[in-house]
C-alpha positions in Angstrom: 113.5 28.1 -91.7 113.0 25.6 -89.0 112.1 22.0 -90.9 109.7 21.1 -88.1 107.7 24.3 -89.0 105.1 23.6 -91.7 102.9 25.3 -93.5 99.2 25.7 -92.0 97.6 27.3 -93.9 94.5 26.4 -96.1 94.3 22.4 -94.9 92.0 20.0 -95.5 90.7 19.4 -92.3 92.4 23.4 -91.1 94.5 23.3 -88.8 94.6 22.2 -84.5 95.1 24.3 -82.3 97.9 21.9 -81.2 99.3 22.0 -84.2 99.6 26.0 -83.8 101.0 25.3 -79.9 103.5 23.3 -81.8 104.4 25.5 -84.0 104.7 27.8 -81.5 106.9 26.2 -79.6 109.0 25.1 -82.2 109.1 29.4 -83.1 110.6 29.8 -79.5 112.9 26.7 -79.8 113.8 28.2 -83.1 114.2 31.5 -81.6 115.6 31.4 -78.1 118.7 29.0 -79.2 117.2 26.3 -77.0 114.9 22.8 -76.8 114.1 23.7 -72.5 114.1 27.3 -70.4 116.3 27.0 -67.2 113.7 26.9 -64.2 114.4 31.0 -64.3 113.4 31.7 -68.2 110.1 28.5 -67.4 107.6 31.8 -67.1 109.0 33.9 -70.4 109.5 31.1 -72.3 105.6 29.3 -71.9 103.7 32.6 -72.7 105.8 33.5 -75.7 105.3 30.1 -76.8 101.0 31.3 -75.6 101.8 34.7 -77.6 102.2 33.3 -80.4 100.2 30.5 -80.3 97.3 32.8 -80.2 98.8 35.2 -82.6 99.2 31.8 -85.3 95.8 30.9 -84.8 94.4 34.4 -85.4 96.6 34.8 -88.5 95.1 30.8 -89.6 91.4 31.7 -88.8 92.2 35.4 -90.6 93.6 34.4 -94.0 91.5 34.6 -97.2 92.1 32.6 -100.3 90.1 31.3 -103.2 92.2 28.7 -104.3 91.3 25.2 -103.2 92.3 22.9 -99.2 95.4 21.4 -99.9 95.2 17.6 -98.9 97.1 16.9 -95.7 99.0 13.5 -97.1 99.5 14.4 -99.9 101.9 17.3 -98.4 103.3 15.4 -95.9 104.3 13.2 -98.9 106.5 15.9 -100.2 108.2 16.7 -96.8 109.0 13.3 -97.1 109.9 13.1 -100.6 112.2 16.0 -100.1 113.7 15.1 -96.4 115.3 12.1 -99.0 116.7 14.0 -100.9 118.1 16.3 -98.6 119.8 12.7 -96.8 120.2 11.7 -99.9 122.6 14.4 -101.1 124.0 14.8 -97.3 125.0 10.9 -97.8 126.3 11.0 -101.4 128.4 14.2 -100.3 129.8 12.7 -97.2 130.6 9.3 -99.5 133.0 11.9 -102.0 134.9 12.8 -99.0 135.5 9.2 -97.5 136.8 8.6 -100.7 138.9 11.7 -101.1 141.1 10.8 -98.3 141.3 7.3 -98.5 143.4 8.1 -101.8 
């Protein structure tokens, strides 16, 4: 799963159209394997992003839940903490690898 795509359901305030667009763009980039399509593929790339954006908006508008809305700031803090843990684990692994090579 692309780490740049964040859950958009059941947030307070609700997800914006820009957030739906950004998620669709990240998804298409991941699937197509490119950040910026060639001129030959620009039209199909943009059309696909628009189609997925509409689908995301429809999904979010139609989902039903009894759970209370999640606080955006709290969710962002959780994502940042997970990211910090990942990067710390990578740093520790790389240090151990360097130490093993030096020994």
